[in-house]
N, C-alpha and C positions, 0 to 999 in steps of 0.2 A: 796518224803519227804512231811512232816506234820508239822507243827510247832503249839502246843497248849500253852496258857497261864496257869501257874502256881502261883498262889498266896499265898503267906504266911502272915497270919493274925495275925502272934504272940499272939496266945491265944484268939482271938476273932472268930475264923474259927466258930465252930457250930452258933454262933449270924449272920454271916455274910451268912451264908448258909440260915439260916430261913428267913433271910433279902431278899435276893435274890430269894426264892420261892414265898414271897409275892408280892415282888416288880415287877420281871421278869416272874413268872411262872416256876422257875428254876425247875427241876427232878432230886433229886439224884439218881445217878448210881452207886456209891460206897462209904464206908464209914467206915472207919479202925482206930479205937483207938489204944493208943500207949500199952496199956494193954491187946490189942488183937494180938499183933505182936509175929509171933514166933520166934523171937529173942530179947534179951535185946536190948532198945533204946539205942543210942548214950547219953554219959555224956553232960546232958545240953537241951537234946531235949525234948520239950513237958513243959519244966520248971518241970519237977519232977511229975505231975499231969498225973496218967495214965488214966485220962478220958477226954484228950486232943486228939485233931485229928491228930493222923498220916498221914493219907492221904485221901483225897476225890476225887471225880471226880462228877461233876453236869452239865446237860445240861441245856443250854439258847437257845433257837430256836434250831437250829441244830449243835451247837458248846460247844464243850466239855471243860468245865474248870477245872482245877484240885486245888485245893487248900490244905492247911495245917495248924497247928497252929506253926509249926517251933519248934523254940526257946520258944516261949511262955513268953517272957521276959515282955511283958506290951504293947506297942503301934506300931501299923504295920504302915508302911510308905510304898508308893507308888508314886515313883518319877518317870518323864521321860518317860510315856507312858498313854494312855488311852486306854480303849475299845471301838469299835463302834459298833454301833447297827444300821442297816439299817433296816426301817420297809418301808409299803406301802401305810400309809394312814398317815395324819395330826392328826388324833385324836388318833391314837396308839402311835405315836413320842409322843403327849403331856403327854397320860398316863404312859409312860415308864418315861419320864423326871421328871415329876412328882411325881412319885413313889420313883425314884433314889435320889431326891433331899430331901426329907425329913430327916431332920437331917443333912443334908449336905451340900455344898456349890456351890450355881450356878455360872458359870465361865463365861458362856455367855448365855443369856435367850434363849429360844426357839425362833427362829425368822426365816422371810422369808431370802433367801440369793440368789445370784446369780446363785450358783448351786443347791440349793434344795428350795421347798416350805415351807421347815421346818428344820433347824439344832439348836443345843444347845451343849454346855458342861457342865458337872456337876460333882464335887467329892462327893461321896457318905461319908455318915457316918462313913466309915472307911478310906475314902480317896483315893480309886480308883476313878480312872478319867474314865468318860463315856462320849462318843459323840453319840447322836441321831441323825439319820438323815433320811429323807423321802428320796427313793431312789432305793428302787427294782427294 
């Protein structure tokens, strides 16, 4: 069994993918727009914009994250979870944390804790929660 995150950006998926490319070095594996679907989209999906993203998959490190514009109704909401990134050095942790924090909200600043030389929590500009930890 394999569990993968699937994020619905409610109309901001392309912007999010570009942000993650710059902030995390994400690499797009697959991207399909609603207009490229072999079947007509379901009512309301993509907000009627054929250029919105129906499905995408991008890698952050070794992890594949899937994403879509979903209903493209306006503002995405991400509640009750965070994505955790484990890195080997404090320098790398600080770099990723600062990149994700740009336009976002720091929930717990990067700091030394009893379980890691560096740990912090941030919600990025889309509201996705991230935990960055030195601990590989």
